[in-house]
Each structure stands twice: as C-alpha cells, then as structure tokens.
C-alpha positions in Angstrom: 50.6 -17.4 -37.1 48.8 -15.6 -34.4 47.7 -17.1 -31.1 44.0 -17.0 -32.2 44.8 -18.8 -35.6 46.7 -21.5 -33.7 43.8 -22.0 -31.3 41.2 -22.2 -34.1 43.5 -24.6 -36.1 43.8 -26.8 -32.9 40.0 -26.7 -32.4 39.5 -27.7 -36.0 42.1 -30.4 -35.9 40.6 -31.8 -32.6 37.0 -31.8 -33.7 36.6 -31.7 -37.5 36.5 -35.6 -38.0 33.8 -36.0 -35.3 31.6 -33.3 -36.7 32.1 -34.6 -40.2 30.8 -38.0 -39.1 27.9 -36.4 -37.3 26.9 -34.3 -40.3 27.2 -37.3 -42.6 25.0 -39.3 -40.2 22.2 -36.8 -40.9 22.8 -36.0 -44.6 24.2 -39.3 -46.0 26.2 -37.1 -48.4 30.0 -36.4 -47.8 30.0 -33.1 -49.7 27.0 -31.7 -47.9 28.5 -32.9 -44.6 31.8 -31.1 -45.4 29.9 -27.9 -46.3 28.0 -28.1 -43.0 31.1 -28.5 -40.9 32.7 -25.6 -42.8 29.7 -23.4 -42.0 29.8 -24.5 -38.4 33.4 -23.4 -38.0 32.8 -20.1 -39.8 29.8 -19.4 -37.5 31.9 -20.5 -34.4 34.6 -18.0 -35.4 32.1 -15.3 -35.5 30.6 -15.8 -32.1 32.0 -15.1 -28.7 32.1 -18.6 -27.2 31.9 -18.7 -23.4 32.9 -22.0 -21.8 29.7 -23.3 -20.2 30.2 -26.9 -21.1 32.5 -28.9 -23.3 33.4 -27.3 -26.6 32.8 -30.7 -28.3 29.2 -30.7 -27.1 28.7 -27.2 -28.3 30.1 -27.8 -31.8 28.2 -31.0 -32.0 24.9 -29.2 -31.3 25.7 -26.6 -33.9 26.4 -29.3 -36.4 23.2 -31.2 -35.6 21.2 -28.0 -35.9 22.8 -27.1 -39.2 22.3 -30.6 -40.5 18.6 -30.5 -39.7 18.4 -27.1 -41.3 19.9 -28.5 -44.4 17.4 -31.4 -44.4 14.6 -28.9 -44.3 16.0 -26.7 -47.1 14.8 -26.4 -50.6 18.2 -27.5 -51.9 17.9 -30.8 -50.3 14.4 -31.3 -51.3 15.2 -30.5 -54.9 18.0 -33.0 -54.9 15.8 -35.7 -53.5 13.1 -34.9 -56.1 15.7 -35.1 -59.0 16.9 -38.5 -57.7 13.4 -39.8 -57.4 12.6 -38.5 -60.9 15.7 -40.0 -62.3 14.8 -43.4 -60.7 11.2 -43.3 -62.1 12.5 -42.5 -65.6 15.1 -45.2 -65.5 12.4 -47.7 -64.4 10.0 -46.7 -67.1 12.8 -47.0 -69.7 13.7 -50.5 -68.4 10.1 -51.6 -68.4 9.8 -50.4 -72.0 12.7 -52.5 -73.1 11.5 -55.5 -71.1 8.6 -56.1 -73.4 
C-alpha cells in the first residue's frame, strides 16, 4: 500500500463515522448519508487540500454542503412525493374499509 493510500485510509477511518452522523442528521436516511460521505471522500481525493484549518472542519463543511444539495435535488423531492402519495393512498384505503 502506498503512502497516499495509507493517509487516505487513515483520514477515512478517523472521520467517516462523524461525517456519516452529520449527513444522517440532514437526510434522515442512512443509505443517502452513506452515499453523501462516499461522494465527499471521492471529491476530497480529487482536490489539492491545503491545511488552512482542521481537516475535520473542512470535511464537515463538505458533508453539510453535499447534504443540503441532496435535499434540494429532484431525487430527494421525488422520494418525498412518493412517500406522501403512498400515505394518502393508504389512508384512503383505510377510510374505505372503515365504513
């Protein structure tokens, strides 16, 4: 394993759990939170990070921004619409059987 791979693995091990909790706080969905954290680390590997503050704060900000982008996305809105529609259909069905 190269030095860079070990550094990236160390960064991931050190910060992944915190970032996952942060993304979950915004999305309320574990799978979406995992996808967001994965995207953050992929993007982090593509940029030239210069130490200007703490790495944890930098990765946290990236995660928050990515989570907010997800909440504004059509994918998220479509999921919310499906869930709301399913709830309305189930309620109508329940009301139909109640009479």
